[in-house]
C-alpha positions as CSV (number, residue, x, y, z in Angstrom):
1,M,21.1,-9.3,-23.2
2,T,18.8,-12.0,-25.3
3,R,19.9,-15.4,-25.5
4,Q,19.3,-18.1,-27.6
5,A,19.6,-21.7,-26.8
6,T,19.1,-25.0,-28.7
7,R,18.8,-26.8,-26.1
8,F,17.6,-26.4,-22.5
9,T,20.3,-27.9,-20.5
10,P,20.7,-26.7,-16.6
11,E,23.4,-23.9,-17.1
12,V,20.4,-22.2,-19.4
13,L,17.4,-22.6,-17.6
14,I,19.7,-21.3,-14.7
15,S,21.5,-18.7,-15.9
16,A,18.0,-17.2,-18.0
17,P,17.1,-13.7,-16.2
18,R,14.4,-14.5,-13.8
19,R,12.0,-11.5,-13.6
20,S,9.5,-11.4,-9.8
21,T,6.0,-10.4,-9.7
22,G,5.5,-7.0,-10.3
23,V,4.4,-4.5,-7.1
24,P,2.3,-1.2,-8.1
25,N,2.9,1.8,-6.2
26,S,0.1,3.6,-4.4
27,T,-1.4,6.0,-7.5
28,G,-0.7,2.7,-9.9
29,E,1.5,4.1,-12.1
30,L,4.6,2.7,-11.8
31,V,5.6,-1.2,-11.1
32,L,8.8,-2.2,-8.9
33,Y,10.1,-5.8,-10.4
34,T,13.0,-7.8,-10.1
35,I,15.5,-9.2,-12.5
36,S,18.0,-12.5,-11.1
37,S,20.2,-14.3,-13.4
38,Y,23.8,-16.0,-12.7
39,S,26.4,-16.9,-14.7
40,F,28.4,-19.6,-14.8
41,E,31.0,-17.8,-16.7
42,S,31.8,-15.8,-14.7
43,H,30.1,-17.9,-11.4
44,S,28.3,-15.1,-9.9
45,K,24.6,-13.7,-9.2
46,S,23.5,-10.7,-10.9
47,F,20.7,-8.4,-9.5
48,Q,18.9,-5.6,-10.8
49,I,15.7,-3.7,-9.2
50,R,13.6,-1.7,-11.8
51,V,10.4,0.0,-11.9
52,L,8.3,-0.1,-15.0
53,N,6.5,3.2,-16.2
54,I,3.1,2.1,-17.4
55,K,1.9,5.7,-19.2
56,D,5.1,5.5,-21.2
57,D,6.0,1.6,-20.9
58,S,9.5,2.2,-20.0
59,S,11.6,0.6,-17.5
60,H,14.3,2.5,-15.8
61,L,16.5,0.3,-14.1
62,V,17.0,1.4,-9.7
63,S,19.9,-0.4,-8.3
64,E,22.0,-3.0,-10.0
65,D,24.1,-4.1,-6.6
66,A,24.1,-8.2,-6.3
67,H,23.9,-7.5,-2.0
68,V,20.5,-5.5,-2.2
69,S,17.1,-7.2,-2.2
70,D,13.7,-6.9,-0.8
71,P,12.6,-3.7,-2.3
72,I,9.3,-2.1,-0.9
73,W,7.0,0.7,-2.0
74,I,7.4,3.2,1.3
75,G,6.0,6.3,-1.2
76,E,4.8,7.4,-4.3
77,K,8.0,7.0,-5.7
78,E,10.4,5.6,-2.6
79,I,11.3,2.7,-1.9
80,A,13.0,0.6,1.1
81,L,15.9,-2.0,0.6
82,I,18.1,-4.0,2.3
83,R,21.4,-4.3,1.5
84,T,23.1,-7.2,3.0
85,N,27.3,-6.3,4.6
86,D,29.8,-8.4,4.1
87,N,30.2,-9.2,7.8
88,G,27.2,-10.6,7.9
89,C,25.1,-7.2,8.9
90,S,22.3,-6.1,7.3
91,S,21.6,-2.3,6.6
92,L,18.1,-0.3,5.3
93,Y,17.9,1.9,2.6
94,Q,15.5,4.7,1.2
95,Q,15.8,5.5,-2.7
96,H,14.0,7.6,-4.9
97,V,13.7,5.4,-7.5
98,L,13.5,8.0,-10.8
99,D,15.7,10.9,-10.1
100,G,18.8,8.8,-10.6
101,S,20.0,9.5,-6.6
102,E,22.4,7.3,-4.2
103,A,20.4,5.3,-1.5
104,R,20.6,6.7,2.0
105,L,20.8,5.1,4.8
106,I,18.2,4.8,7.3
107,K,19.7,2.1,9.7
108,S,21.8,-0.2,10.5
109,F,21.6,-3.7,12.2
110,A,24.3,-6.1,13.4
111,G,22.0,-9.4,12.4
112,S,20.7,-10.3,9.0
113,I,17.0,-9.0,8.3
114,S,14.4,-10.2,5.6
115,N,10.6,-9.8,4.7
116,P,10.2,-6.3,5.6
117,K,7.3,-4.5,5.8
118,A,5.9,-0.7,5.9
119,K,3.3,1.4,6.7
120,A,2.9,4.8,6.0
121,L,2.0,7.0,9.9
122,P,-0.7,10.0,9.8
123,D,2.6,12.2,10.4
124,G,4.1,11.4,6.9
125,K,6.6,9.2,8.9
126,V,6.9,5.2,7.8
127,A,6.8,2.5,10.1
128,F,8.7,-0.7,9.8
129,I,8.9,-4.2,10.4
130,C,11.1,-7.3,9.5
131,S,12.0,-10.2,10.5
132,A,15.6,-11.6,11.7
133,L,17.3,-14.7,12.9
134,T,18.2,-14.4,16.5
135,T,19.6,-16.9,19.1
136,P,17.9,-18.2,22.5
137,K,19.4,-16.8,25.8
């Protein structure tokens, strides 16, 4: 959607789509990025995870869920992402970026997680680490 503004008001600037920095996959053929925006009409935010195919210059929508965040590459064509649930808990999902399949649950967490990092292991598995809030005992 293209918007044309005659004046740059705070509402226009806040509702303008914001793109994240692109992150290439291991082969450099696909670039993972996000687009977020806010609508003053519906008082809601939108969040898209997209993949740009460098070879044919096409962009594919991977997810359009306002509750997902922090997508990271875990394979040549697979990403992990965090979905925040209504009860404040988080879930880690895996999704193929090109075939349009639904995200698969990897693990649910009793609290909120963020800033995931992934490392491919020699046996084909992937190790994850993330940050989370905690309280002292």
